[in-house]
N, C-alpha and C positions, 0 to 999 in steps of 0.2 A: 505493501501500499503507499509506504512512505519513498520507496524507486523511484513510483509512478507519478506521485507529485515532481517527487524531484528531475523527475525526463523532463516530465510538462513543463514543467519550471526552466527547465533549463533552454529547451526548445523553444518556449516564449520568449525568455530576452532580449534576444534584438527585437522584438515587434518594439518590445518597451519603448525602444532606442529611437523605434524608426515614428513612431506612437509622438512624442515630443516634439517631432521637428515638423512634425501637425499642429493642426490645432484640437481642441478640449474632444472630450468622448462623445463630444454631439456635434452636429456644424452649428458654426458660429455666422456666419451666413445666416439664419433662416434662428437665431438665438432673440428672443421675445420680451421672455422675465428681467429681472432686476439680477438678479443671482447668476445668471447664463451670461449673462453682458461683463458680468465685473469676471466671471471666468476668463472671459476670452480675451478679455483688456489687461486680464493679471499673470503676466508669468508661471509666476509661484501656485496661483491657485490652476493656471489650466497642468501644469505639469503633476500636482494633487491629486487632481481630476480624472488625468490620465491614467499616474499610477493606480488609482484605487479601480477604475475599470479594469484596466489587468488585469492586476491580481484576484479577482472576481470571476475573470473569464478564465484564471486558469482555476483557478481554487471548485469553479462551478466543473468544469471539464473533466478534474483529477481526479472527483470523489462521487464513489456510486452514488445511487439514490437512498436513503436511508445511513446510509455513512457518517452523518452527524452522530450515531447510536451507535458506531462500533466501538468499544471496549468502554462502556458503560453498563455498568450492571445494576 
């Protein structure tokens, strides 16, 4: 299980760097909410948003359904 998570993280790490050269995890061209506009206009918020979205996708695809309960007795 842990090997699968590490493998997924290593395979998807380059995507994190590619995503940072682009915009946020959503299209800044269609940003309408104040928070979306702030993420698009502040590099540190943009970077944090991309890292969060990337990490979420890695974990989502690395864990099997119900994997959160594994190991809990």
